[in-house]
SEPAGU-410241 format. One record per residue (C-alpha): residue number from 1; x, y, z. Coordinates in Angstrom, 2 decimals. Layout:
! SEPAGU-410241
@resi->NUM; X->X; Y->Y; Z->Z
...
! end
This chain:
! SEPAGU-410241
@resi->1; X->22.33; Y->-26.57; Z->-7.27
@resi->2; X->18.64; Y->-27.48; Z->-7.52
@resi->3; X->16.04; Y->-24.77; Z->-7.84
@resi->4; X->14.06; Y->-24.07; Z->-4.63
@resi->5; X->10.51; Y->-25.41; Z->-4.65
@resi->6; X->9.27; Y->-22.04; Z->-3.36
@resi->7; X->10.35; Y->-18.67; Z->-4.75
@resi->8; X->8.53; Y->-15.54; Z->-3.56
@resi->9; X->9.06; Y->-11.86; Z->-4.09
@resi->10; X->8.40; Y->-8.53; Z->-2.43
@resi->11; X->8.20; Y->-5.80; Z->-5.05
@resi->12; X->7.82; Y->-2.28; Z->-3.64
@resi->13; X->8.12; Y->0.88; Z->-5.70
@resi->14; X->10.80; Y->3.28; Z->-4.42
@resi->15; X->8.38; Y->6.21; Z->-4.42
@resi->16; X->8.15; Y->6.68; Z->-0.65
@resi->17; X->9.07; Y->5.18; Z->2.69
@resi->18; X->7.80; Y->1.76; Z->3.69
@resi->19; X->5.04; Y->1.80; Z->6.30
@resi->20; X->3.55; Y->-0.90; Z->8.48
@resi->21; X->1.13; Y->-1.85; Z->5.70
@resi->22; X->4.03; Y->-2.56; Z->3.34
@resi->23; X->5.72; Y->-4.61; Z->6.02
@resi->24; X->2.78; Y->-7.04; Z->5.98
@resi->25; X->3.36; Y->-8.46; Z->2.45
@resi->26; X->7.14; Y->-8.28; Z->2.91
@resi->27; X->6.86; Y->-10.38; Z->6.04
@resi->28; X->4.27; Y->-12.81; Z->4.70
@resi->29; X->6.58; Y->-13.54; Z->1.76
@resi->30; X->9.73; Y->-13.81; Z->3.87
@resi->31; X->8.01; Y->-16.05; Z->6.43
@resi->32; X->6.52; Y->-18.26; Z->3.72
@resi->33; X->9.98; Y->-18.72; Z->2.22
@resi->34; X->11.42; Y->-19.59; Z->5.65
@resi->35; X->8.61; Y->-22.01; Z->6.39
@resi->36; X->9.17; Y->-23.89; Z->3.13
@resi->37; X->12.93; Y->-23.55; Z->2.73
@resi->38; X->12.42; Y->-21.24; Z->-0.23
@resi->39; X->13.97; Y->-18.14; Z->-1.76
@resi->40; X->12.96; Y->-14.52; Z->-1.10
@resi->41; X->13.50; Y->-11.98; Z->-3.90
@resi->42; X->13.50; Y->-8.25; Z->-3.24
@resi->43; X->12.57; Y->-6.49; Z->-6.48
@resi->44; X->12.33; Y->-2.73; Z->-6.83
@resi->45; X->9.56; Y->-1.77; Z->-9.25
@resi->46; X->11.33; Y->1.41; Z->-10.27
@resi->47; X->10.13; Y->1.92; Z->-13.85
@resi->48; X->8.30; Y->5.12; Z->-12.84
@resi->49; X->11.14; Y->7.48; Z->-13.64
@resi->50; X->9.48; Y->10.61; Z->-12.28
@resi->51; X->8.53; Y->9.30; Z->-8.83
@resi->52; X->11.23; Y->6.71; Z->-8.13
@resi->53; X->14.09; Y->8.04; Z->-6.00
@resi->54; X->17.31; Y->6.41; Z->-4.88
@resi->55; X->16.84; Y->7.60; Z->-1.30
@resi->56; X->13.64; Y->5.57; Z->-1.14
@resi->57; X->15.37; Y->2.55; Z->-2.67
@resi->58; X->18.07; Y->2.72; Z->0.01
@resi->59; X->15.43; Y->3.17; Z->2.71
@resi->60; X->13.53; Y->0.07; Z->1.55
@resi->61; X->16.63; Y->-2.10; Z->1.88
@resi->62; X->17.40; Y->-0.58; Z->5.28
@resi->63; X->13.85; Y->-1.00; Z->6.58
@resi->64; X->13.41; Y->-4.66; Z->5.63
@resi->65; X->16.85; Y->-5.37; Z->7.10
@resi->66; X->15.62; Y->-3.76; Z->10.34
@resi->67; X->12.75; Y->-6.26; Z->10.31
@resi->68; X->15.30; Y->-9.07; Z->9.98
@resi->69; X->14.58; Y->-9.88; Z->6.33
@resi->70; X->17.67; Y->-10.77; Z->4.30
@resi->71; X->16.84; Y->-11.16; Z->0.58
@resi->72; X->18.30; Y->-14.11; Z->-1.28
@resi->73; X->18.23; Y->-12.04; Z->-4.46
@resi->74; X->17.97; Y->-8.33; Z->-5.29
@resi->75; X->16.67; Y->-7.00; Z->-8.60
@resi->76; X->15.69; Y->-3.65; Z->-10.12
@resi->77; X->13.21; Y->-3.32; Z->-12.94
@resi->78; X->15.03; Y->-0.28; Z->-14.31
@resi->79; X->17.86; Y->-2.62; Z->-15.32
@resi->80; X->15.61; Y->-5.08; Z->-17.18
@resi->81; X->13.86; Y->-2.93; Z->-19.77
@resi->82; X->15.14; Y->-5.07; Z->-22.65
@resi->83; X->13.26; Y->-8.07; Z->-21.24
@resi->84; X->10.03; Y->-6.08; Z->-21.15
@resi->85; X->10.50; Y->-4.81; Z->-24.70
@resi->86; X->11.01; Y->-8.38; Z->-25.88
@resi->87; X->7.84; Y->-9.53; Z->-24.11
@resi->88; X->5.85; Y->-6.64; Z->-25.55
@resi->89; X->7.04; Y->-7.50; Z->-29.06
@resi->90; X->6.02; Y->-11.13; Z->-28.54
@resi->91; X->2.54; Y->-10.03; Z->-27.48
@resi->92; X->2.28; Y->-7.75; Z->-30.52
@resi->93; X->3.18; Y->-10.59; Z->-32.84
@resi->94; X->0.55; Y->-12.76; Z->-31.16
@resi->95; X->-2.08; Y->-10.05; Z->-31.67
@resi->96; X->-2.55; Y->-9.58; Z->-27.94
@resi->97; X->-1.00; Y->-6.11; Z->-27.67
@resi->98; X->-2.51; Y->-3.44; Z->-29.89
@resi->99; X->-2.01; Y->0.31; Z->-30.38
@resi->100; X->-4.65; Y->2.79; Z->-29.23
@resi->101; X->-4.55; Y->6.49; Z->-29.99
@resi->102; X->-7.19; Y->8.10; Z->-27.77
@resi->103; X->-6.06; Y->10.92; Z->-25.50
@resi->104; X->-6.85; Y->10.88; Z->-21.79
@resi->105; X->-9.49; Y->13.57; Z->-22.37
@resi->106; X->-11.17; Y->11.57; Z->-25.11
@resi->107; X->-11.27; Y->8.47; Z->-22.97
@resi->108; X->-12.72; Y->10.42; Z->-20.07
@resi->109; X->-15.52; Y->11.83; Z->-22.24
@resi->110; X->-16.26; Y->8.37; Z->-23.59
@resi->111; X->-16.50; Y->6.90; Z->-20.08
@resi->112; X->-18.88; Y->9.64; Z->-19.01
@resi->113; X->-21.13; Y->9.04; Z->-22.01
@resi->114; X->-21.23; Y->5.31; Z->-21.25
@resi->115; X->-22.10; Y->5.95; Z->-17.63
@resi->116; X->-24.83; Y->8.40; Z->-18.62
@resi->117; X->-26.36; Y->5.63; Z->-20.74
@resi->118; X->-26.20; Y->3.22; Z->-17.83
@resi->119; X->-23.33; Y->1.26; Z->-19.37
@resi->120; X->-20.17; Y->0.18; Z->-17.52
@resi->121; X->-17.23; Y->2.51; Z->-18.28
@resi->122; X->-15.23; Y->-0.15; Z->-20.11
@resi->123; X->-12.99; Y->0.55; Z->-23.09
@resi->124; X->-14.91; Y->-0.29; Z->-26.28
@resi->125; X->-11.88; Y->-1.47; Z->-28.27
@resi->126; X->-12.41; Y->1.19; Z->-30.89
@resi->127; X->-8.68; Y->1.05; Z->-31.66
@resi->128; X->-9.04; Y->-2.52; Z->-32.95
@resi->129; X->-11.32; Y->-1.24; Z->-35.71
@resi->130; X->-8.81; Y->1.26; Z->-37.07
@resi->131; X->-7.41; Y->0.63; Z->-40.54
@resi->132; X->-3.75; Y->1.04; Z->-41.34
@resi->133; X->-4.60; Y->4.26; Z->-43.17
@resi->134; X->-6.45; Y->5.64; Z->-40.15
@resi->135; X->-3.56; Y->4.77; Z->-37.89
@resi->136; X->-1.15; Y->6.50; Z->-40.26
@resi->137; X->-3.37; Y->9.58; Z->-40.31
@resi->138; X->-3.46; Y->9.75; Z->-36.53
@resi->139; X->0.29; Y->9.41; Z->-36.34
@resi->140; X->0.66; Y->12.13; Z->-38.96
@resi->141; X->-1.28; Y->14.37; Z->-36.58
@resi->142; X->1.48; Y->13.74; Z->-34.04
@resi->143; X->-0.30; Y->11.13; Z->-32.00
@resi->144; X->1.75; Y->8.33; Z->-30.45
@resi->145; X->-0.11; Y->5.20; Z->-29.42
@resi->146; X->-0.30; Y->3.58; Z->-26.05
@resi->147; X->-0.57; Y->-0.20; Z->-26.13
@resi->148; X->-3.40; Y->-2.26; Z->-24.67
@resi->149; X->-3.47; Y->-5.95; Z->-23.86
@resi->150; X->-6.44; Y->-7.69; Z->-25.49
@resi->151; X->-8.16; Y->-9.82; Z->-22.88
@resi->152; X->-9.38; Y->-13.20; Z->-24.10
@resi->153; X->-13.15; Y->-12.75; Z->-24.20
@resi->154; X->-13.64; Y->-16.39; Z->-25.08
@resi->155; X->-12.35; Y->-17.35; Z->-21.66
@resi->156; X->-15.18; Y->-15.42; Z->-20.04
@resi->157; X->-13.78; Y->-15.72; Z->-16.54
@resi->158; X->-10.41; Y->-16.28; Z->-14.94
@resi->159; X->-10.33; Y->-18.73; Z->-12.04
@resi->160; X->-7.69; Y->-19.61; Z->-9.48
@resi->161; X->-7.51; Y->-21.23; Z->-6.05
@resi->162; X->-6.26; Y->-18.56; Z->-3.69
@resi->163; X->-4.24; Y->-19.74; Z->-0.66
@resi->164; X->-6.00; Y->-17.17; Z->1.52
@resi->165; X->-9.36; Y->-16.51; Z->-0.09
@resi->166; X->-10.12; Y->-19.92; Z->-1.60
@resi->167; X->-11.66; Y->-20.20; Z->-5.11
@resi->168; X->-11.59; Y->-16.82; Z->-6.87
@resi->169; X->-13.10; Y->-15.63; Z->-10.15
@resi->170; X->-12.63; Y->-12.46; Z->-12.19
@resi->171; X->-15.21; Y->-11.65; Z->-14.88
@resi->172; X->-13.23; Y->-10.42; Z->-17.89
@resi->173; X->-16.32; Y->-8.73; Z->-19.31
@resi->174; X->-16.16; Y->-6.29; Z->-16.39
@resi->175; X->-12.65; Y->-5.11; Z->-17.32
@resi->176; X->-11.16; Y->-2.82; Z->-19.92
@resi->177; X->-8.22; Y->-4.06; Z->-21.93
@resi->178; X->-5.40; Y->-2.78; Z->-19.72
@resi->179; X->-2.75; Y->-0.37; Z->-20.97
@resi->180; X->0.66; Y->-2.02; Z->-20.64
@resi->181; X->2.84; Y->0.51; Z->-22.48
@resi->182; X->2.52; Y->4.28; Z->-22.27
@resi->183; X->2.76; Y->6.70; Z->-25.21
@resi->184; X->6.39; Y->7.43; Z->-24.32
@resi->185; X->7.28; Y->3.74; Z->-24.47
@resi->186; X->7.59; Y->3.27; Z->-20.71
@resi->187; X->5.87; Y->0.35; Z->-19.04
@resi->188; X->3.13; Y->0.32; Z->-16.48
@resi->189; X->3.36; Y->-2.06; Z->-13.53
@resi->190; X->1.57; Y->-5.04; Z->-15.03
@resi->191; X->3.81; Y->-6.35; Z->-17.83
@resi->192; X->7.19; Y->-5.93; Z->-16.10
@resi->193; X->5.79; Y->-7.66; Z->-13.02
@resi->194; X->4.71; Y->-10.71; Z->-15.01
@resi->195; X->7.93; Y->-10.85; Z->-17.01
@resi->196; X->10.01; Y->-10.70; Z->-13.83
@resi->197; X->7.93; Y->-13.37; Z->-12.16
@resi->198; X->8.50; Y->-15.61; Z->-15.18
@resi->199; X->12.24; Y->-14.92; Z->-15.46
@resi->200; X->12.90; Y->-15.29; Z->-11.73
@resi->201; X->10.86; Y->-18.49; Z->-11.46
@resi->202; X->8.45; Y->-17.08; Z->-8.87
@resi->203; X->6.22; Y->-19.91; Z->-7.68
@resi->204; X->3.96; Y->-18.03; Z->-5.25
@resi->205; X->2.71; Y->-14.46; Z->-5.44
@resi->206; X->1.67; Y->-13.27; Z->-1.98
@resi->207; X->0.25; Y->-9.76; Z->-1.85
@resi->208; X->-2.62; Y->-7.60; Z->-0.62
@resi->209; X->-6.22; Y->-8.25; Z->-1.60
@resi->210; X->-6.32; Y->-4.90; Z->-3.42
@resi->211; X->-4.61; Y->-6.82; Z->-6.27
@resi->212; X->-7.31; Y->-9.45; Z->-6.76
@resi->213; X->-8.65; Y->-7.91; Z->-9.98
@resi->214; X->-5.09; Y->-7.41; Z->-11.27
@resi->215; X->-4.56; Y->-11.13; Z->-10.86
@resi->216; X->-7.20; Y->-11.95; Z->-13.46
@resi->217; X->-5.35; Y->-9.80; Z->-16.00
@resi->218; X->-1.91; Y->-11.08; Z->-15.03
@resi->219; X->-2.94; Y->-14.71; Z->-15.32
@resi->220; X->-3.96; Y->-13.98; Z->-18.90
@resi->221; X->-0.57; Y->-12.39; Z->-19.59
@resi->222; X->1.27; Y->-15.38; Z->-18.12
@resi->223; X->-0.72; Y->-17.64; Z->-20.41
@resi->224; X->-0.26; Y->-15.37; Z->-23.45
@resi->225; X->3.52; Y->-15.53; Z->-22.91
@resi->226; X->3.37; Y->-19.32; Z->-22.63
@resi->227; X->4.51; Y->-19.39; Z->-19.02
@resi->228; X->3.22; Y->-21.40; Z->-16.05
@resi->229; X->0.92; Y->-19.45; Z->-13.74
@resi->230; X->2.18; Y->-19.05; Z->-10.15
@resi->231; X->0.06; Y->-19.82; Z->-7.09
@resi->232; X->-1.61; Y->-16.71; Z->-5.70
@resi->233; X->-2.41; Y->-15.65; Z->-2.15
@resi->234; X->-4.16; Y->-12.35; Z->-1.40
@resi->235; X->-4.02; Y->-11.40; Z->2.26
@resi->236; X->-6.11; Y->-8.73; Z->3.90
@resi->237; X->-4.52; Y->-5.30; Z->4.00
@resi->238; X->-3.82; Y->-3.20; Z->7.06
@resi->239; X->-5.81; Y->-0.07; Z->7.77
@resi->240; X->-5.55; Y->2.46; Z->10.57
@resi->241; X->-7.65; Y->1.88; Z->13.69
@resi->242; X->-10.30; Y->4.15; Z->12.14
@resi->243; X->-10.36; Y->2.06; Z->8.94
@resi->244; X->-8.37; Y->4.41; Z->6.70
@resi->245; X->-5.81; Y->3.09; Z->4.24
@resi->246; X->-2.09; Y->3.61; Z->4.72
@resi->247; X->0.05; Y->5.49; Z->2.22
@resi->248; X->3.78; Y->5.68; Z->1.58
@resi->249; X->3.36; Y->9.29; Z->0.50
@resi->250; X->1.98; Y->10.49; Z->3.82
@resi->251; X->4.62; Y->8.68; Z->5.87
@resi->252; X->1.92; Y->7.30; Z->8.16
@resi->253; X->3.35; Y->4.67; Z->10.50
@resi->254; X->6.55; Y->4.41; Z->8.48
@resi->255; X->8.97; Y->1.71; Z->9.58
@resi->256; X->11.65; Y->4.36; Z->10.00
@resi->257; X->9.45; Y->6.34; Z->12.40
@resi->258; X->8.59; Y->3.22; Z->14.39
@resi->259; X->12.28; Y->2.35; Z->14.67
@resi->260; X->13.09; Y->5.90; Z->15.72
@resi->261; X->10.35; Y->5.72; Z->18.36
@resi->262; X->12.22; Y->2.82; Z->19.95
@resi->263; X->10.00; Y->-0.10; Z->19.03
@resi->264; X->11.64; Y->-3.51; Z->18.74
@resi->265; X->11.54; Y->-4.83; Z->15.16
@resi->266; X->9.93; Y->-8.10; Z->16.28
@resi->267; X->7.13; Y->-6.20; Z->18.03
@resi->268; X->6.37; Y->-4.45; Z->14.74
@resi->269; X->6.75; Y->-7.66; Z->12.74
@resi->270; X->4.57; Y->-9.69; Z->15.10
@resi->271; X->1.71; Y->-7.20; Z->15.05
@resi->272; X->1.99; Y->-6.58; Z->11.29
@resi->273; X->1.63; Y->-10.30; Z->10.58
@resi->274; X->-0.61; Y->-11.68; Z->13.32
@resi->275; X->-3.31; Y->-9.03; Z->13.37
@resi->276; X->-6.18; Y->-10.02; Z->11.10
@resi->277; X->-5.45; Y->-13.73; Z->11.50
@resi->278; X->-6.87; Y->-16.44; Z->13.74
@resi->279; X->-3.55; Y->-16.65; Z->15.60
@resi->280; X->-3.18; Y->-14.90; Z->18.96
@resi->281; X->-1.35; Y->-11.59; Z->18.72
@resi->282; X->1.74; Y->-12.10; Z->20.83
@resi->283; X->5.39; Y->-11.20; Z->20.33
@resi->284; X->7.66; Y->-13.65; Z->18.56
@resi->285; X->11.31; Y->-13.74; Z->19.52
@resi->286; X->12.52; Y->-13.88; Z->15.90
@resi->287; X->11.32; Y->-14.48; Z->12.35
@resi->288; X->11.70; Y->-18.24; Z->12.62
@resi->289; X->9.39; Y->-18.28; Z->15.63
@resi->290; X->6.95; Y->-16.00; Z->13.83
@resi->291; X->6.98; Y->-18.25; Z->10.76
@resi->292; X->5.97; Y->-21.15; Z->12.96
@resi->293; X->3.06; Y->-19.18; Z->14.46
@resi->294; X->1.05; Y->-18.38; Z->11.35
@resi->295; X->0.33; Y->-19.68; Z->7.88
@resi->296; X->-1.70; Y->-18.18; Z->5.05
@resi->297; X->-4.72; Y->-20.34; Z->5.81
@resi->298; X->-5.10; Y->-18.46; Z->9.11
@resi->299; X->-5.53; Y->-15.05; Z->7.46
@resi->300; X->-9.07; Y->-13.68; Z->7.57
@resi->301; X->-10.79; Y->-12.08; Z->4.59
@resi->302; X->-11.85; Y->-8.91; Z->6.39
@resi->303; X->-9.54; Y->-5.89; Z->6.78
@resi->304; X->-7.02; Y->-5.88; Z->9.61
@resi->305; X->-7.03; Y->-2.72; Z->11.72
@resi->306; X->-3.65; Y->-1.66; Z->13.03
@resi->307; X->-3.61; Y->0.32; Z->16.27
@resi->308; X->-0.15; Y->1.67; Z->17.20
@resi->309; X->-1.20; Y->1.50; Z->20.86
@resi->310; X->-1.10; Y->-2.29; Z->20.57
@resi->311; X->2.61; Y->-2.06; Z->19.92
@resi->312; X->3.34; Y->-0.89; Z->23.45
@resi->313; X->2.20; Y->-4.11; Z->25.08
@resi->314; X->4.02; Y->-6.33; Z->22.59
@resi->315; X->7.15; Y->-4.21; Z->22.81
@resi->316; X->7.17; Y->-4.28; Z->26.61
@resi->317; X->6.96; Y->-8.07; Z->26.65
@resi->318; X->9.95; Y->-8.32; Z->24.31
@resi->319; X->11.98; Y->-5.79; Z->26.29
@resi->320; X->11.27; Y->-7.57; Z->29.57
@resi->321; X->12.75; Y->-10.74; Z->28.08
@resi->322; X->15.97; Y->-9.11; Z->26.82
@resi->323; X->19.15; Y->-10.14; Z->28.59
@resi->324; X->21.81; Y->-7.58; Z->29.47
@resi->325; X->24.18; Y->-8.85; Z->26.76
@resi->326; X->21.47; Y->-8.11; Z->24.17
@resi->327; X->21.03; Y->-4.49; Z->25.23
@resi->328; X->24.45; Y->-3.50; Z->26.59
@resi->329; X->25.60; Y->-1.66; Z->23.42
@resi->330; X->22.29; Y->0.20; Z->23.23
@resi->331; X->22.47; Y->1.24; Z->26.89
@resi->332; X->26.03; Y->2.45; Z->26.41
@resi->333; X->24.97; Y->4.49; Z->23.37
@resi->334; X->22.27; Y->6.11; Z->25.51
@resi->335; X->24.81; Y->7.02; Z->28.19
@resi->336; X->23.28; Y->4.60; Z->30.70
@resi->337; X->25.58; Y->2.96; Z->33.24
@resi->338; X->24.90; Y->0.60; Z->36.08
@resi->339; X->25.75; Y->-2.55; Z->34.18
@resi->340; X->23.78; Y->-5.76; Z->34.45
@resi->341; X->22.58; Y->-4.97; Z->37.98
@resi->342; X->20.79; Y->-1.84; Z->36.77
@resi->343; X->19.24; Y->-3.62; Z->33.76
@resi->344; X->17.93; Y->-6.50; Z->35.84
@resi->345; X->16.28; Y->-4.07; Z->38.25
@resi->346; X->14.57; Y->-1.79; Z->35.72
@resi->347; X->13.75; Y->-3.89; Z->32.64
@resi->348; X->10.42; Y->-5.10; Z->34.01
@resi->349; X->9.25; Y->-1.47; Z->34.16
@resi->350; X->10.15; Y->-0.56; Z->30.58
@resi->351; X->8.08; Y->-0.31; Z->27.41
@resi->352; X->11.09; Y->0.62; Z->25.28
@resi->353; X->14.78; Y->0.07; Z->25.95
@resi->354; X->15.30; Y->3.83; Z->25.76
@resi->355; X->12.95; Y->4.25; Z->28.75
@resi->356; X->15.82; Y->2.96; Z->30.88
@resi->357; X->17.31; Y->6.45; Z->30.62
@resi->358; X->14.51; Y->7.76; Z->32.84
@resi->359; X->15.43; Y->5.29; Z->35.58
@resi->360; X->19.13; Y->6.02; Z->35.20
@resi->361; X->18.31; Y->9.67; Z->35.92
@resi->362; X->16.42; Y->8.50; Z->39.00
@resi->363; X->19.48; Y->6.56; Z->40.13
@resi->364; X->22.04; Y->9.28; Z->39.47
@resi->365; X->19.89; Y->12.34; Z->40.21
@resi->366; X->19.04; Y->15.00; Z->40.73
@resi->367; X->15.40; Y->14.20; Z->41.39
@resi->368; X->12.44; Y->16.37; Z->42.26
@resi->369; X->10.46; Y->14.73; Z->45.02
@resi->370; X->6.85; Y->15.70; Z->45.72
@resi->371; X->6.21; Y->17.82; Z->48.83
@resi->372; X->6.36; Y->15.83; Z->52.03
@resi->373; X->3.12; Y->15.54; Z->53.97
@resi->374; X->3.39; Y->16.99; Z->57.49
@resi->375; X->2.45; Y->13.66; Z->59.07
@resi->376; X->5.45; Y->12.04; Z->57.33
@resi->377; X->8.11; Y->14.42; Z->58.69
@resi->378; X->8.84; Y->12.43; Z->61.82
@resi->379; X->8.94; Y->9.25; Z->59.76
@resi->380; X->11.56; Y->10.67; Z->57.37
@resi->381; X->13.63; Y->11.86; Z->60.34
@resi->382; X->13.52; Y->8.33; Z->61.72
@resi->383; X->14.46; Y->6.95; Z->58.31
@resi->384; X->17.52; Y->9.21; Z->58.20
@resi->385; X->18.65; Y->8.00; Z->61.59
@resi->386; X->18.29; Y->4.34; Z->60.65
@resi->387; X->19.91; Y->4.33; Z->57.17
@resi->388; X->22.12; Y->1.22; Z->57.01
@resi->389; X->25.87; Y->1.61; Z->56.70
@resi->390; X->27.64; Y->1.63; Z->53.37
@resi->391; X->28.03; Y->-0.15; Z->51.10
@resi->392; X->24.44; Y->-1.01; Z->50.33
@resi->393; X->23.72; Y->-4.50; Z->49.08
@resi->394; X->20.72; Y->-6.65; Z->48.23
@resi->395; X->19.75; Y->-6.95; Z->51.89
@resi->396; X->20.03; Y->-3.28; Z->52.86
@resi->397; X->16.45; Y->-2.39; Z->51.95
@resi->398; X->14.92; Y->-5.15; Z->54.10
@resi->399; X->17.23; Y->-4.36; Z->57.01
@resi->400; X->16.29; Y->-0.67; Z->56.83
@resi->401; X->12.55; Y->-1.12; Z->56.50
@resi->402; X->12.41; Y->-3.80; Z->59.20
@resi->403; X->14.07; Y->-1.39; Z->61.66
@resi->404; X->11.78; Y->1.44; Z->60.55
@resi->405; X->8.71; Y->-0.73; Z->61.00
@resi->406; X->9.79; Y->-1.61; Z->64.51
@resi->407; X->10.64; Y->2.01; Z->65.39
@resi->408; X->7.55; Y->3.70; Z->63.92
@resi->409; X->4.89; Y->1.03; Z->63.82
@resi->410; X->4.25; Y->1.76; Z->60.17
@resi->411; X->3.72; Y->-0.96; Z->57.61
@resi->412; X->2.54; Y->-1.46; Z->54.02
@resi->413; X->1.92; Y->1.65; Z->51.94
@resi->414; X->2.42; Y->4.00; Z->54.88
@resi->415; X->5.91; Y->2.58; Z->55.31
@resi->416; X->7.06; Y->2.22; Z->51.73
@resi->417; X->5.43; Y->5.10; Z->49.81
@resi->418; X->7.11; Y->8.03; Z->51.64
@resi->419; X->10.48; Y->6.33; Z->51.13
@resi->420; X->9.81; Y->5.72; Z->47.44
@resi->421; X->8.80; Y->9.35; Z->46.92
@resi->422; X->11.82; Y->10.65; Z->48.80
@resi->423; X->14.30; Y->8.40; Z->46.98
@resi->424; X->12.86; Y->8.43; Z->43.44
@resi->425; X->10.38; Y->11.31; Z->43.27
@resi->426; X->7.73; Y->8.84; Z->42.04
@resi->427; X->4.90; Y->6.72; Z->43.39
@resi->428; X->5.81; Y->3.69; Z->41.31
@resi->429; X->8.79; Y->1.94; Z->39.80
@resi->430; X->11.23; Y->-0.93; Z->40.18
@resi->431; X->11.71; Y->-2.74; Z->43.47
@resi->432; X->13.57; Y->-0.46; Z->45.85
@resi->433; X->15.52; Y->-3.43; Z->47.15
@resi->434; X->17.27; Y->-3.44; Z->43.79
@resi->435; X->17.39; Y->0.31; Z->43.26
@resi->436; X->18.81; Y->1.18; Z->46.67
@resi->437; X->22.32; Y->-0.24; Z->46.05
@resi->438; X->22.42; Y->1.64; Z->42.76
@resi->439; X->21.34; Y->4.93; Z->44.35
@resi->440; X->23.93; Y->4.45; Z->47.10
@resi->441; X->24.08; Y->5.65; Z->50.68
@resi->442; X->25.31; Y->9.17; Z->49.95
@resi->443; X->22.47; Y->9.93; Z->47.53
@resi->444; X->20.00; Y->8.30; Z->49.90
@resi->445; X->21.06; Y->10.55; Z->52.78
@resi->446; X->20.99; Y->13.65; Z->50.58
@resi->447; X->17.48; Y->12.91; Z->49.30
@resi->448; X->16.07; Y->12.21; Z->52.75
@resi->449; X->17.63; Y->15.40; Z->54.08
@resi->450; X->16.16; Y->17.38; Z->51.18
@resi->451; X->12.70; Y->15.99; Z->51.98
@resi->452; X->13.07; Y->16.86; Z->55.66
@resi->453; X->14.23; Y->20.39; Z->54.89
@resi->454; X->11.42; Y->21.02; Z->52.42
@resi->455; X->8.86; Y->19.98; Z->55.04
@resi->456; X->10.51; Y->21.90; Z->57.86
@resi->457; X->10.77; Y->25.03; Z->55.71
! end
């Protein structure tokens, strides 16, 4: 089998629940793979032993499945440590990974001194000047080194052509040599990410623009390991409507909470992808349709503000388009009867599928109607006398209201509103021509009588 021309990856850390901001890169990658017939890799960056939890790993797989994303490949960094050790050893042999012995406190004091002198707080590479004897002395004191990647100063700048942002440049002189390996031998994000991208044949790295500076470093690591450099795309990140960043740790706008609130996955996916692009924000029926609506060249450079209120409109449009066969199991789980006739009557008034339960209570009762105005008492008495015979059907409402109009002279709001209030307890809702057969003649008579009694009493 030939290798796909496009291989992308989504690489969350299982340190919290995915939120709408995490859904954005997951979807951009999945949609890019669909658009180009490529492969989507889900990789858990779980090398942080203290913060990574299996419950979060399970939740990540559940949440992207809810969005409709099915990975072509699943990997965990915790199972690939040997590959990272081998890469680190190769970089050491090449003189690109070197030991440094400063403590966090020493580095902090050094940064403060540099800033006080008006210098950028960049690591001064003091560790490169240590002799073997000095290193041995430090280790005799009980110090264990962390390992830094030596950036190639001769390169000066790192350049790439970003699929979203266009030509990009990172000035290496503005960066400290990054730490790739901690004192305890565990790896920070950067090296495992590059090694995985090399080993899995990732062709395109699509991620948030908060990683732009990281890209300059990672390109140098790709080159130091003798590997081809992938194509990069840095999309704008989602913020709250007030401009604040989203965090997995706070649980803000988590995908699980949005699912629990009854939002359709494609409403969430459509807004997460289309906001902050030049494409109109409208609901897509499925991921294939969404992939056809947007490409990376349509993503703007400014931040994209996510307002949960925007979900309601998108969700309502999707719900209104759902056929009964698509929602029947969900209605049954909610204890909602009435079959297709009920769904066809109420779906145009719903924001979420679960809202149908409110209208089922209206149909089955009991209801609490507002007090009847004194001028409507005679009208309700006339309505009782003219209720059509059972069983009600699609024509019963028109037959009834035509006779009432002729008998009372009422029309428009004066005719329909008292009936709606008496039968549903509300001033608004689905067409009563459709609701009336569901409510039935017995309930209709009972509700009209209750209204008459409340006014007479």
